[in-house]
C-alpha positions as CSV (number, residue, x, y, z in Angstrom):
1,M,154.0,139.3,67.4
2,V,150.4,139.7,69.2
3,E,149.4,143.0,69.9
4,A,149.5,143.7,73.5
5,S,146.2,145.7,73.6
6,V,144.4,142.7,72.3
7,E,146.4,140.3,74.5
8,Q,145.0,142.4,77.4
9,Q,141.6,142.7,76.1
10,L,141.6,138.9,75.9
11,K,142.7,138.8,80.1
12,D,140.1,141.9,81.0
13,L,137.1,139.4,79.4
14,L,138.5,136.3,80.8
15,E,138.9,137.7,84.2
16,R,135.2,138.8,84.2
17,L,134.3,135.3,82.7
18,S,136.2,133.4,85.1
19,A,134.4,135.7,88.3
20,Y,131.2,134.7,86.2
21,I,132.1,130.9,86.4
22,E,133.8,131.0,89.7
23,Q,130.2,132.4,91.2
24,Y,127.8,130.1,89.1
25,H,129.9,126.8,90.0
26,G,132.8,127.3,91.5
27,G,135.3,126.7,88.4
28,S,137.6,129.8,87.3
29,V,139.4,130.2,83.8
30,T,143.0,131.6,83.8
31,F,144.7,133.7,80.9
32,L,148.0,131.3,79.5
33,S,148.6,132.4,76.0
34,F,147.6,133.8,72.7
35,D,149.3,133.4,69.4
36,G,147.2,135.4,67.4
37,K,145.0,132.6,66.3
38,V,144.6,130.2,69.1
39,L,144.3,130.9,73.0
40,K,145.3,128.7,75.3
41,V,143.8,128.9,79.0
42,R,143.9,126.9,82.5
43,L,140.3,125.4,83.8
44,G,140.8,125.4,87.7
45,G,138.5,125.2,90.4
46,A,135.5,122.9,90.1
47,C,136.0,122.6,86.4
48,L,139.3,120.2,87.8
49,G,137.9,116.8,86.7
50,C,134.4,117.8,85.5
51,P,132.7,116.1,83.1
52,L,131.0,119.1,81.7
53,L,134.9,121.0,81.4
54,P,134.3,120.6,77.5
55,T,131.1,122.3,77.7
56,T,132.5,125.2,79.9
57,L,135.4,125.2,77.7
58,H,133.8,125.6,74.0
59,G,130.5,126.8,75.3
60,W,130.8,129.3,77.5
61,V,134.7,130.5,77.3
62,E,135.0,129.6,73.2
63,G,131.4,131.1,72.5
64,T,132.3,134.3,74.9
65,V,135.5,135.0,73.3
66,K,134.7,135.0,69.9
67,Q,131.7,136.8,69.5
68,F,134.0,139.6,70.7
69,F,137.7,138.2,68.9
70,P,136.3,137.0,65.8
71,Q,139.9,136.3,64.2
72,I,140.9,133.8,67.0
73,E,140.2,130.2,65.5
74,R,140.1,127.9,68.9
75,V,140.7,128.4,72.5
76,E,142.4,125.7,73.9
77,S,142.6,124.5,77.7
78,E,145.9,123.2,79.0
79,A,146.3,121.1,82.8
């Protein structure tokens, strides 16, 4: 079981990151789940169908999340 405070901290970080992504290019990122190693998110808005989705997911989202939560092995996006 994942510690509730870590999950809440991830949600808070993703909310701030989503606000930036939305302002920057109209996309969004939403928390789906976290099992202690893998964070699952949903990218939406302008990210859907965008050829730069992998860059947003791995460069912005995963890169930022790993700075604050180095125990996370990877970030995955679900449709």
